[in-house]
N, C-alpha and C positions, 0 to 999 in steps of 0.2 A: 898113592891113595890120599884122598882128601878127608880129613877128620871133621866132617860137618854134615849137615842135612842138605839134601838137594844135589843136583848134578853139577859138575864143574861148569858146564855151559850156562846153566841158570844162574849160578853164583857170579860168573863173569859178567853177565848181562846186568844183574843187580848192582854190581860194583860200578859199572859205567854210569848208572843212574844216581849214585850217591854223591853227595856234596863233600868234597875233601876240604879240610881247613887249608888256607893258604900256607905255603911253606914258611913265610915270615911271620905268621900269627904268633903273638905272645900274650902273656897274661898281664901286660902293663908294666912289668918290671924287667922285661927283656928275656924272661924265661919262656922258651918255646912251648906252645900248646901241643898236647898229645895229638898225633895224627889219627887216633882211633876213630873209626866211622861206625862202630858197633856192628861190625860184620866179621866177628872173630871166627876165622875158619883157617886152619893150618893145612898146608900142602905136605907132601912127603918129605920136604926139606925143612919142615917146621917154620915156614914163612907164612905169615898171615896174608890171605887173599884180599882182605879188606884194606889194610894200611901198608902192607909191604914190609913190615918189620919182622925180624926173626923172633922166635919165642924168647930167647935170651934178652933181646932188646926190649921186648914188651915188659918182661919181668923187672928189668933194671931201670926202666924209664924214670920213675920217681926219684931214684937215688942218683941218677946221672947229673953231671954238671952241665951248665948251659952249652959249652962247646961240644960236649959229648952228645947232647940232644941234637944239636945242629948237624953233627956227623951222622947220627942215626937217621935223621930226616932225609939227608942227602942220599944215603944208601937205600933207604926205603923207596924214595922217589925213583931211583935208578931201577930197582927191582920191578916196580909197577910199570915203568915205561918199557922194560924188557918183555913184560907180559902183554903189553898193548893197552894197559889201563893207566892213563895218566891223569894229571890234575888239570 
């Protein structure tokens, strides 16, 4: 079950139209920019359909170290590609 408004199909179409930040985007200090695309909608596995992060990764983003954020970005990208929604 998806915990958000709209059908899964309509949300997936909307996601493909969103502009994802580049994976190497940073804030000027090397700190990766959040991949959030303001489409927070969790699937049954607590994975955001908008950015591909798990709920745990979303909650811990600001406290994560730079290397941890890079790992989160790589895992999120893989999840999105597995869903057929890539950058």
